[in-house]
N, C-alpha and C positions, 0 to 999 in steps of 0.2 A: 730656818732649816726644818725639814720634815723627817720624822722618824715614825716608828710603829706606834708611839704614844699618840700621835696625831690621829691615827685611825681609830683608836679607842675612844677619843673625845667626840667623834662625830655624832653618835647616837644621843648622848646626854646633851650636847649642844643643840641638836635639833629640838629636843624636848624643851630646853630653856627658851629658845627663840620662838617656838610654837606657843608656849605659855605666855611669854611677854606680848606676843601678838594676839593673845586671847582667842586662839583657835583651838577648838576641842579636838582631841585625838581622832575621833571618828570623822570629823569634818575634813581634817587634813588627809587622813587615809583615803577618803573618797576622792579628794582632789588629786591625790598622787596615783590613784588607780590601784591601791593595795588594800588588803584587809586591815581592820583595826588591830587585829592580833599581830600581823606582820610589823606594823608601825610600832606597836608596843615592844616587840622583840628588838627592833632596830634601836629604839630609844634607850632600852635597858642594856644594849651591847651584846645581846644573845646571838644576833646575826649581823653580818656585814651588809652594808648598803652598796648598791651598784652606782656607777657614775651617772647614768641617765636619771635615776631617781634622785640623786644628789642635786642635779641641775634643776629638776622640777621643784624640789624642796626649797632651794635657794631662791628661785623665782617667786614661789608662793610666799616665802617669808621676807622677801625684799632684802636679801643679803647676798654676800658673795660666798662661794664655796669655801674660801679661805676662812670665813667666820666660823664654819663648822670645825675647822682644824685647830683653831687657836683660842677661841674665847674662854672655854672652861679651864680651870686649873685644878690639878689634883691636890689632895691634902698635902702631899710632900712639898709641892711647889709653893703653896701659900704659907707654909711655916717658915720658908726661907725669905719671904718678903718682909719689908718694913712697911708699916702703915703710914701714909703721908698725912699731913695736917688736914683735918676734916673741913677746915674753912675753904679749901680749894674746890669742894664739890657743892653743886646746887642741891636744893631740896629734892628736885626731880631725879637727879643722878643718884642720890642716896636711896630714894625709894626703888629705883630700878635695880640697884645693887642688892638691896634687901630681897627683892623678888627673886633675883637670880640665885642668891644664896639659899633661899627657901626651896626653890625648885631643885637645886643641886642636892640639897640634903635629902629631899624626898625621892630622888632618882637612884639612890644607892640601893642595890639589890638586898632584899631582906634575907637573912640567914634563916632557913626553915629546917626544922627537924623532920626527918622522914618518919612517917607513921607506918607502923606494921599493919599490913592488910590481912585481915582474917578471912579465910575462904571457907565457905560452907559447902563442902563436897558431899 
């Protein structure tokens, strides 16, 4: 089922899949025909992505558009999950999950304090 939370996951999922595919942000932006700044804004969730750009990104990352909607989980969702026995995962799968967790952790927007700007008039 799709809801507004799916739309919020798109940017971070693009970042995760781009990172897993070892594509630099500037390279992907160029392939998509957007600026690196715009791609950064998409990945951080500051702007929405349009459908044609989503299709290009899915083709570039060799995934489906559905992967952008469902792969990442919010902190709330992960706390409700139980962790299965680790013997069911291969070493490669564990490494991939660790990479995804690291990227997800780094994709959270930092809280910045606004600095007072002094004007010299």
